[in-house]
C-alpha positions as CSV (number, residue, x, y, z in Angstrom):
1,M,-3.7,3.9,-0.6
2,N,-6.3,2.6,1.9
3,H,-8.6,0.2,2.1
4,K,-10.8,0.8,4.9
5,L,-14.8,1.7,5.2
6,M,-16.5,3.6,7.4
7,K,-20.2,2.4,8.1
8,A,-21.1,4.7,11.1
9,V,-20.7,8.1,12.4
10,A,-20.5,7.4,16.4
11,A,-17.6,8.0,18.2
12,S,-16.1,6.1,21.2
13,A,-14.6,6.4,24.6
14,I,-11.2,5.9,22.2
15,L,-11.7,8.7,20.5
16,A,-11.5,11.3,23.4
17,L,-8.4,9.0,24.5
18,G,-6.9,9.2,21.3
19,A,-7.4,12.8,21.1
20,A,-6.0,13.5,24.5
21,A,-3.0,11.9,24.1
22,C,-1.7,13.3,20.7
23,G,-3.3,16.9,21.7
24,S,-4.9,17.3,18.6
25,S,-6.0,21.2,19.0
26,T,-2.8,22.7,21.0
27,T,0.0,24.0,18.8
28,G,3.5,22.5,18.8
29,N,5.7,23.9,21.5
30,N,8.9,23.0,19.9
31,S,8.6,24.5,16.7
32,A,8.8,27.8,15.1
33,S,6.1,27.3,12.8
34,S,2.8,29.1,13.4
35,G,0.3,26.6,12.4
36,K,-1.7,24.2,14.5
37,T,-0.9,20.3,15.1
38,L,-2.2,18.6,11.9
39,V,-4.3,15.4,13.0
40,I,-4.1,12.4,10.7
41,D,-5.4,9.2,10.7
42,D,-5.0,6.0,8.1
43,T,-5.8,2.7,10.0
44,P,-7.5,1.7,13.2
45,L,-4.9,0.4,15.7
46,S,-5.4,0.1,18.9
47,P,-3.7,0.0,21.0
48,M,-0.4,1.1,19.7
49,T,3.2,0.1,20.1
50,D,6.4,1.8,20.7
51,T,8.0,0.4,17.4
52,F,8.6,2.7,14.3
53,N,11.0,0.3,12.4
54,P,10.2,1.4,8.6
55,Y,11.2,-2.1,7.5
56,S,8.6,-4.6,10.1
57,A,5.2,-4.7,8.7
58,T,3.6,-5.0,11.7
59,S,5.7,-1.8,13.5
60,T,3.2,1.3,14.6
61,G,4.8,3.7,12.4
62,H,4.7,1.6,9.7
63,E,0.8,0.4,10.1
64,V,-0.1,3.9,10.1
65,T,2.5,4.9,7.2
66,S,3.7,7.7,8.7
67,D,7.3,6.2,8.0
68,S,8.2,9.3,5.1
69,L,8.2,12.0,7.8
70,Y,11.3,10.7,9.7
71,Y,13.0,8.5,7.4
72,E,13.4,9.8,3.9
73,P,13.6,8.3,0.7
74,L,15.9,9.0,-2.4
75,F,13.1,10.3,-4.6
76,I,9.5,10.5,-4.5
77,W,7.3,9.8,-7.7
78,N,4.0,11.5,-8.3
79,I,2.4,8.3,-9.8
80,L,-0.3,10.2,-10.9
81,N,2.0,11.6,-14.0
82,P,4.8,9.1,-14.1
83,A,6.5,10.9,-16.8
84,E,7.0,13.6,-14.3
85,K,10.6,13.8,-13.1
86,P,10.5,12.9,-9.4
87,F,10.9,15.2,-6.4
88,D,14.8,14.8,-5.2
89,V,14.9,14.1,-1.3
90,L,18.3,12.6,-0.3
91,G,19.2,12.0,-3.9
92,T,20.0,15.0,-6.0
93,G,20.7,12.8,-9.6
94,Y,20.7,9.6,-11.0
95,S,22.5,7.8,-14.2
96,W,22.5,4.4,-15.5
97,S,25.5,2.2,-16.9
98,N,26.4,-1.5,-17.4
99,S,23.0,-2.1,-19.8
100,G,20.9,-1.1,-16.6
101,K,22.7,-2.7,-14.1
102,T,24.5,-0.3,-12.4
103,L,22.8,2.9,-10.7
104,T,25.0,5.9,-9.7
105,I,22.9,8.1,-7.3
106,D,24.2,11.4,-6.5
107,T,23.7,12.3,-2.8
108,R,22.5,15.2,-1.0
109,S,25.2,17.3,0.3
110,G,24.5,18.8,4.0
111,V,22.1,16.7,5.4
112,T,22.2,15.5,9.0
113,W,20.1,13.0,11.2
114,N,18.3,14.2,13.9
115,D,20.8,13.3,16.2
116,G,23.1,15.7,14.6
117,K,25.6,13.4,13.0
118,P,26.1,13.9,9.4
119,F,24.0,12.1,6.3
120,S,26.4,10.9,3.5
121,A,26.1,8.3,0.6
122,S,27.7,5.5,3.1
123,D,24.5,5.3,4.8
124,V,22.7,4.7,1.6
125,A,25.4,2.0,0.4
126,F,24.6,0.7,4.2
127,T,20.9,0.7,3.7
128,F,21.2,-1.4,0.5
129,N,23.9,-3.7,1.7
130,M,21.4,-4.2,5.3
131,L,18.6,-4.9,2.9
132,R,20.7,-7.4,1.0
133,A,22.1,-9.3,4.1
134,H,18.0,-9.7,5.4
135,S,16.2,-10.6,2.9
136,G,13.1,-10.7,5.7
137,L,12.7,-6.9,5.9
138,D,9.4,-5.4,4.5
139,T,10.4,-3.7,1.5
140,D,7.5,-3.7,-1.3
141,G,9.8,-5.8,-3.5
142,T,12.4,-3.3,-3.8
143,P,15.5,-5.2,-5.7
144,V,18.3,-5.7,-3.6
145,P,22.0,-4.7,-5.4
146,T,24.6,-7.5,-5.3
147,A,27.0,-4.9,-4.4
148,A,26.6,-0.9,-2.9
149,T,29.7,1.2,-2.4
150,A,29.8,5.1,-1.6
151,P,33.0,6.1,-3.5
152,S,32.5,9.6,-2.3
153,A,30.9,11.6,0.4
154,T,28.3,12.5,-2.1
155,T,28.3,9.6,-4.5
156,A,26.4,6.0,-4.4
157,V,26.7,3.3,-6.6
158,L,24.2,0.0,-6.8
159,T,25.5,-2.6,-8.5
160,F,22.7,-5.1,-9.7
161,S,23.0,-8.7,-11.5
162,Q,20.2,-7.7,-13.8
163,P,19.0,-4.6,-15.6
164,E,16.7,-2.7,-13.6
165,Y,15.9,0.4,-15.3
166,T,12.0,-0.3,-14.5
167,N,12.9,-0.8,-10.7
168,L,13.8,2.7,-10.2
169,F,10.8,3.4,-8.9
170,L,10.9,1.1,-5.8
171,I,14.9,1.4,-5.6
172,G,14.4,5.5,-5.0
173,Q,11.7,5.6,-2.7
174,T,13.5,3.3,-0.3
175,Y,14.0,4.7,3.4
176,I,17.6,5.5,4.0
177,V,18.7,4.7,7.7
178,P,21.8,5.5,9.6
179,E,24.7,3.6,9.3
180,H,25.7,4.6,13.0
181,V,22.4,3.1,14.4
182,W,21.0,0.3,12.8
183,S,24.9,-1.3,12.2
184,K,24.6,-2.2,15.6
185,V,20.9,-3.5,15.5
186,D,19.2,-6.2,14.2
187,P,17.1,-4.9,11.9
188,A,14.8,-7.6,11.5
189,T,14.0,-7.3,15.4
190,F,14.8,-3.4,15.8
191,A,11.9,-1.8,17.7
192,D,13.1,1.4,16.7
193,T,11.2,3.8,19.5
194,T,13.1,6.8,19.0
195,P,13.8,6.9,15.3
196,V,17.2,8.5,14.0
197,G,16.3,10.3,10.6
198,T,16.4,12.6,8.1
199,G,13.4,13.7,7.6
200,P,11.3,17.2,8.4
201,Y,9.6,15.4,11.7
202,E,10.9,13.7,15.0
203,L,9.3,11.5,17.7
204,D,7.8,13.7,20.3
205,K,5.7,11.9,22.7
206,F,4.0,8.1,22.2
207,S,1.5,6.2,24.4
208,S,-0.7,3.3,23.5
209,Q,-3.7,5.7,22.7
210,G,-1.5,8.1,19.8
211,F,1.6,9.4,19.3
212,T,3.0,13.0,18.0
213,L,5.8,14.1,15.6
214,K,7.7,17.7,16.0
215,E,9.7,19.3,14.0
216,N,13.4,17.8,13.6
217,P,15.2,21.1,14.2
218,N,18.3,19.8,12.0
219,Y,16.0,19.1,8.6
220,W,17.9,20.1,5.2
221,D,14.7,22.1,3.8
222,K,13.1,23.7,7.4
223,A,11.9,26.4,5.3
224,S,9.4,24.3,3.9
225,V,7.8,23.0,6.8
226,H,4.6,24.9,8.1
227,V,3.3,22.5,10.2
228,P,4.9,22.3,13.4
229,E,3.3,19.1,14.9
230,I,1.3,16.3,13.9
231,S,-0.5,13.9,16.0
232,Y,-1.4,9.8,15.1
233,P,-4.2,9.5,17.6
234,S,-5.1,5.8,18.0
235,Y,-9.1,4.3,17.0
236,S,-10.2,0.9,17.6
237,Q,-12.4,1.3,14.6
238,N,-13.1,3.2,11.2
239,F,-16.6,3.8,12.5
240,N,-15.0,5.6,15.3
241,I,-13.2,8.1,13.0
242,V,-16.1,9.7,10.8
243,N,-17.7,12.3,13.5
244,P,-14.2,13.8,14.4
245,L,-13.1,14.1,10.7
246,A,-16.7,15.6,9.7
247,T,-15.8,18.3,12.2
248,G,-12.3,19.1,11.6
249,Q,-11.1,17.1,14.5
250,I,-9.2,15.1,12.2
251,D,-7.3,16.8,9.2
252,L,-6.5,14.2,6.6
253,A,-7.8,10.7,6.4
254,G,-7.7,7.9,4.1
255,N,-11.0,5.9,4.0
256,D,-13.7,4.9,2.6
257,I,-17.0,6.9,3.8
258,A,-20.5,5.8,3.2
259,D,-22.4,8.5,2.0
260,V,-19.3,10.7,2.1
261,Q,-21.2,13.5,0.7
262,G,-24.0,13.6,3.3
263,V,-21.8,12.9,6.6
264,Y,-18.7,14.8,5.5
265,L,-18.8,17.2,2.6
266,A,-21.9,19.0,3.6
267,R,-20.6,19.1,7.4
268,S,-18.9,21.9,6.1
269,S,-17.0,23.7,3.2
270,D,-13.5,23.1,4.6
271,N,-13.9,19.4,4.4
272,H,-12.7,18.1,0.7
273,T,-12.1,14.3,-1.2
274,Y,-10.2,14.5,-4.2
275,S,-12.6,15.8,-6.5
276,P,-15.7,17.5,-5.6
277,A,-18.3,15.0,-6.9
278,A,-19.0,11.5,-7.5
279,P,-16.8,9.3,-7.7
280,Y,-15.0,11.3,-5.4
281,Y,-11.5,9.6,-5.9
282,T,-9.0,8.4,-8.1
283,A,-8.1,4.4,-8.5
284,N,-4.5,3.8,-7.7
285,N,-4.4,0.4,-7.2
286,L,-6.2,-3.1,-8.0
287,V,-8.1,-4.9,-4.8
288,S,-7.9,-8.5,-5.6
289,L,-8.7,-12.0,-4.0
290,I,-5.4,-13.2,-3.3
291,F,-5.2,-17.6,-3.5
292,N,-2.8,-19.1,-0.8
293,V,-1.8,-21.5,-4.0
294,T,0.4,-24.0,-2.1
295,K,-3.0,-25.3,-0.2
296,A,-5.6,-27.6,-2.1
297,P,-8.1,-26.6,-3.6
298,L,-6.8,-23.5,-4.1
299,N,-3.4,-24.8,-5.7
300,D,-6.1,-25.9,-8.9
301,P,-6.1,-23.3,-11.5
302,A,-9.3,-24.4,-12.6
303,V,-10.4,-23.8,-9.3
304,R,-9.4,-20.5,-8.8
305,Q,-10.7,-19.3,-12.1
306,A,-14.0,-20.9,-10.9
307,V,-13.8,-18.8,-8.2
308,S,-13.2,-15.8,-10.0
309,Y,-16.1,-16.3,-12.5
310,G,-18.4,-17.3,-9.5
311,I,-18.1,-13.4,-7.6
312,D,-20.4,-10.6,-8.1
313,R,-18.0,-7.9,-8.2
314,S,-21.4,-5.2,-8.7
315,Q,-22.6,-5.9,-5.3
316,L,-18.6,-5.8,-3.7
317,S,-18.6,-2.4,-5.3
318,A,-21.9,-1.3,-4.3
319,Q,-22.5,-2.4,-0.8
320,G,-19.2,-3.2,0.7
321,E,-17.3,0.0,-1.7
322,T,-20.1,2.3,-1.4
323,G,-19.7,2.7,-5.2
324,Y,-16.4,4.4,-5.0
325,E,-14.8,1.2,-6.1
326,L,-15.7,0.0,-9.5
327,P,-16.1,-3.5,-10.8
328,A,-13.1,-4.9,-12.3
329,T,-14.1,-5.8,-15.6
330,S,-11.0,-7.7,-17.1
331,T,-9.0,-10.7,-15.9
332,S,-6.1,-9.5,-16.8
333,G,-5.2,-7.4,-13.7
334,L,-4.5,-4.3,-15.7
335,L,-6.1,-0.9,-13.6
336,L,-8.3,0.3,-16.2
337,P,-9.2,2.3,-17.4
338,G,-6.2,4.0,-17.0
339,D,-3.6,1.1,-18.3
340,S,-6.4,0.6,-21.3
341,S,-3.0,1.1,-23.6
342,F,-1.8,-1.8,-22.4
343,L,-5.0,-4.3,-22.6
344,E,-5.0,-7.3,-25.1
345,P,-8.3,-6.4,-26.7
346,S,-9.5,-9.9,-26.4
347,L,-9.7,-9.7,-22.3
348,A,-11.4,-6.2,-22.6
349,N,-14.8,-6.4,-20.5
350,N,-14.4,-10.3,-20.1
351,L,-15.1,-10.7,-16.6
352,P,-18.8,-10.0,-15.7
353,S,-19.4,-7.5,-13.1
354,S,-22.3,-9.8,-11.8
355,G,-20.4,-13.2,-12.2
356,D,-21.1,-15.9,-14.3
357,P,-22.5,-18.8,-13.1
358,A,-23.2,-20.9,-16.0
359,K,-19.1,-20.7,-16.6
360,V,-18.2,-21.9,-13.2
361,S,-20.0,-24.9,-13.7
362,S,-18.2,-25.3,-17.1
363,I,-15.0,-24.9,-15.9
364,L,-15.0,-27.4,-12.9
365,T,-17.0,-30.0,-14.6
366,A,-14.3,-29.9,-17.1
367,D,-11.8,-30.1,-14.4
368,G,-13.7,-33.2,-13.0
369,Y,-15.9,-31.8,-10.1
370,S,-19.3,-33.0,-9.8
371,Q,-22.1,-32.0,-7.5
372,V,-23.0,-33.9,-4.6
373,G,-25.2,-32.6,-2.0
374,G,-25.2,-29.5,-3.7
375,K,-21.4,-29.2,-2.9
376,W,-18.7,-29.0,-6.2
377,T,-16.7,-32.2,-4.8
378,K,-13.9,-34.2,-6.6
379,G,-12.5,-37.6,-4.7
380,G,-14.9,-37.0,-2.0
381,Q,-13.4,-33.4,-1.2
382,Q,-15.6,-30.2,-1.4
383,I,-14.2,-27.1,-2.6
384,S,-13.3,-25.7,0.5
385,F,-11.4,-22.6,1.8
386,S,-12.1,-19.6,4.1
387,I,-11.1,-15.8,3.7
388,A,-9.3,-14.0,6.0
389,D,-9.7,-10.1,6.9
390,P,-9.4,-8.3,9.6
391,I,-13.2,-7.0,10.9
392,P,-11.7,-3.4,11.5
393,Y,-11.3,-3.1,8.1
394,S,-15.4,-3.1,7.6
395,D,-15.4,-3.1,3.9
396,Y,-13.1,-5.9,3.3
397,Y,-14.8,-7.8,5.8
398,L,-18.3,-7.1,4.4
399,D,-17.0,-8.1,1.0
400,A,-15.6,-11.1,2.3
401,Q,-18.7,-12.2,3.4
402,A,-20.8,-11.3,0.1
403,I,-18.3,-13.4,-1.3
404,A,-18.6,-16.7,0.3
405,K,-22.4,-16.1,0.2
406,Q,-22.4,-15.8,-3.3
407,L,-19.9,-18.8,-3.8
408,N,-21.6,-21.2,-1.2
409,N,-25.1,-20.2,-3.5
410,L,-23.2,-22.0,-6.4
411,G,-21.7,-25.0,-4.7
412,F,-19.0,-23.9,-2.8
413,N,-17.9,-24.4,0.6
414,V,-16.9,-20.9,2.1
415,T,-16.1,-19.5,5.3
416,V,-15.1,-16.1,6.5
417,N,-12.2,-15.9,9.1
418,G,-12.6,-12.6,10.7
419,I,-10.0,-11.0,12.2
420,G,-9.8,-9.0,15.3
421,D,-6.5,-7.0,15.4
422,P,-5.2,-5.9,11.7
423,T,-1.6,-6.7,13.1
424,V,-2.3,-9.9,13.7
425,W,-3.8,-10.4,9.5
426,N,-0.6,-8.7,8.6
427,G,1.5,-11.1,9.9
428,D,-0.7,-14.1,9.3
429,V,-1.0,-13.1,5.0
430,A,2.7,-12.3,5.2
431,D,3.7,-15.4,6.5
432,G,1.4,-17.4,4.3
433,N,-1.2,-19.1,7.3
434,F,-4.4,-18.0,5.3
435,D,-6.3,-19.6,2.4
436,A,-7.7,-16.5,0.7
437,T,-7.7,-13.2,1.7
438,I,-9.0,-9.5,-0.2
439,H,-6.3,-7.3,-0.3
440,W,-4.9,-4.0,-2.2
441,S,-2.3,-4.1,-4.8
442,N,1.2,-2.3,-4.6
443,Q,0.8,1.5,-6.8
444,G,3.2,2.7,-9.3
445,P,3.8,4.4,-12.8
446,G,2.5,1.7,-15.0
447,P,1.2,-1.7,-14.4
448,Y,4.5,-3.7,-14.0
449,Y,4.2,-2.6,-10.3
450,I,0.8,-4.4,-9.6
451,Y,1.9,-7.5,-11.5
452,D,5.6,-7.3,-9.8
453,G,4.0,-7.0,-6.3
454,L,1.3,-10.0,-6.7
455,L,3.3,-12.2,-8.5
456,D,7.5,-11.9,-8.2
457,S,8.3,-15.2,-6.7
458,T,12.1,-13.6,-5.2
459,L,10.0,-11.3,-3.2
460,T,7.9,-14.4,-1.6
461,A,8.9,-16.8,1.2
462,P,7.8,-20.7,2.4
463,V,4.8,-20.4,4.2
464,G,5.6,-19.8,8.0
465,Q,8.3,-16.9,6.5
466,A,7.8,-13.6,6.1
467,A,7.1,-12.5,2.6
468,A,7.8,-9.1,1.4
469,N,5.3,-9.3,-1.7
470,D,3.9,-12.5,-3.7
471,L,1.5,-13.1,-0.9
472,G,0.1,-15.7,-2.6
473,R,3.3,-17.7,-3.2
474,W,3.2,-17.6,-6.9
475,N,6.0,-19.4,-8.4
476,D,6.1,-19.7,-12.6
477,P,8.7,-19.5,-14.7
478,S,7.0,-17.9,-17.2
479,T,6.0,-14.9,-15.3
480,Q,9.5,-14.4,-13.9
481,A,10.8,-14.5,-17.2
482,A,8.0,-11.8,-18.3
483,L,8.7,-9.6,-15.0
484,A,12.8,-9.6,-15.7
485,A,11.8,-8.5,-19.4
486,Y,9.6,-5.9,-18.3
487,A,12.3,-4.5,-15.4
488,G,15.6,-5.1,-17.9
489,S,14.4,-2.8,-20.9
490,D,13.9,0.4,-21.8
491,S,11.9,-0.5,-24.7
492,S,8.6,0.2,-25.2
493,S,7.9,-2.8,-27.5
494,T,9.5,-5.1,-25.5
495,Q,7.8,-3.7,-22.3
496,Q,4.4,-4.2,-23.9
497,S,5.3,-8.1,-25.1
498,A,6.2,-8.8,-21.5
499,I,2.7,-6.8,-20.1
500,N,0.6,-9.2,-22.5
501,T,2.8,-12.3,-21.3
502,L,1.3,-11.6,-17.7
503,E,-2.4,-10.8,-18.5
504,N,-2.4,-14.0,-20.3
505,I,-0.8,-15.6,-17.5
506,M,-3.7,-14.0,-15.0
507,N,-6.6,-14.7,-17.9
508,T,-5.2,-18.7,-17.8
509,Q,-4.1,-19.4,-14.2
510,T,-5.9,-17.1,-12.1
511,P,-3.1,-16.4,-9.3
512,V,-5.0,-14.0,-8.0
513,A,-8.8,-13.0,-8.5
514,P,-9.1,-9.1,-9.3
515,L,-12.0,-7.5,-7.7
516,L,-12.0,-3.9,-7.7
517,Y,-10.0,-0.9,-9.0
518,G,-8.9,0.3,-5.7
519,A,-9.8,4.2,-4.7
520,A,-7.2,6.9,-3.3
521,W,-9.0,7.4,-0.3
522,W,-8.6,10.6,0.6
523,Q,-10.1,13.6,2.9
524,Y,-9.2,16.5,4.2
525,S,-9.9,20.1,5.8
526,T,-8.7,23.2,4.5
527,R,-9.7,24.6,7.9
528,D,-6.2,25.0,9.3
529,Y,-3.7,24.4,6.3
530,T,-4.1,24.8,2.3
531,G,-2.0,23.5,-0.6
532,W,-3.3,19.8,-0.5
533,P,-3.7,17.4,-3.6
534,S,-6.6,17.3,-5.4
535,S,-8.4,16.9,-8.8
536,S,-7.2,20.7,-9.5
537,D,-3.6,20.4,-8.6
538,P,-2.9,17.1,-8.8
539,F,1.0,17.9,-8.0
540,M,1.4,14.5,-5.8
541,N,-0.6,10.8,-5.2
542,P,-3.4,11.8,-3.0
543,S,-2.2,9.3,-0.6
544,V,-1.9,8.8,3.3
545,N,0.7,6.6,2.6
546,S,4.3,6.9,2.9
547,P,6.6,8.3,1.1
548,Y,4.1,10.3,-0.8
549,L,3.2,12.0,2.3
550,E,6.3,13.7,2.8
551,E,5.8,15.9,-0.4
552,T,2.1,16.6,0.5
553,I,3.0,17.9,3.8
554,L,5.7,19.9,3.1
555,H,3.4,21.9,0.1
556,L,0.8,23.0,3.5
557,K,0.8,25.9,4.4
558,P,-1.3,27.4,7.6
559,V,-4.6,29.1,7.0
560,S,-3.7,33.2,8.1
């Protein structure tokens, strides 16, 4: 899932620096494969820092989502088809027992880390015990077991305090790290400049203007590796990427390109998006305005609800997202129409795309507010807050400006805090140092994963400490009970009831304001490689993000 917007086709000096640093037109010298270097862009990050810790939200590897190319999970799911069996990676099978509280994982034999030392189930047990001991690590909300053991070299057993059937998706996609390295470091501060992983690639060259990955000579599935080298050049802004992407200098990107037909698809028959015609992309996440509910006046549900009804989502869709991300139509927070089977009929189409000023006035008046000098005021205090988003994320920055203008015209006092460095923004949002922010959601095979990432208080932290998820610091017993009921059951009726509860909490309490159905931005070139996921071959979620990227890369074949 990516979320950035490109609005121009100019290239800057940083482009030349990035391409030169990463050797984007050369063939890797340390590989038996015959393909060319594959160049990937996921996020503008300049300068890059020599950090590849997969559990640090601000490490370079994590920010550009290259993690799964060197660190591997147990399994990878194609969330476009949740019924499909997952791809086996370091895991080869699993079973539940103890009413969903015990997960037994069969691990792959014959695997070595890229430093030549053997991998075993003990590394799996160590990783999960490490996550339990260090609660601040960035794990996308993966539940941690009360105990993790390895009764044999190919068997890991995870024991949880409550049933975790549904969370197999998060558990299975956890990056496994080597005990012989990570047991000697503090995982919260470890820079990990030379990642020791089991994945198909390892770090080759690094500079502040980009890095390259080369084939891991010890990889357990070398026959599937046909890309000898991968380059991640550094860009300072999204708009710098359009021209090199259109001309084939970048092979894979996950960005929102204005006029994708004119500036990208029409430039070459090798240029492709997930679908060949509008809307070009599939939706895979919920873009929301996340409220920091610890801060007044956003700790008032009536204020949050009024803000939500005051937003013209059609303008955000048309201007900020170029029509590729459609306006959210329901207060439920479901990703529609994909999750429409879960939708309570009363919540269908109850969120007017252009907003509802009359409802804003009704809600705030009933909450004791009145307009003083054209601004909604209570007890001498206006409804005043800021929306923080990175300036390089051009679409979110434009959306934030549009929301502020819309709400100010209705009597709010909203400002935009444009942050120059996405790394700073990531840190601020994780620590709760914001009023409101536009943010994407988790992805997953069903609505639970979006709700869990947005609302699960076990994943958050006090303001000033890094939260793994629930960035708005929502803490509500009814929400927790519903999340636990869904995750702890394999009954469809129990799960439907839990989702209905969460839908109504979203509708009445508005812990976040759904804005848009977030696109899976996906542009790829068939100039040098074929085998990409597309609407005609949806074998994998079309995402530059990890862990999906590993499975995509392993499906590629060089053009002869």
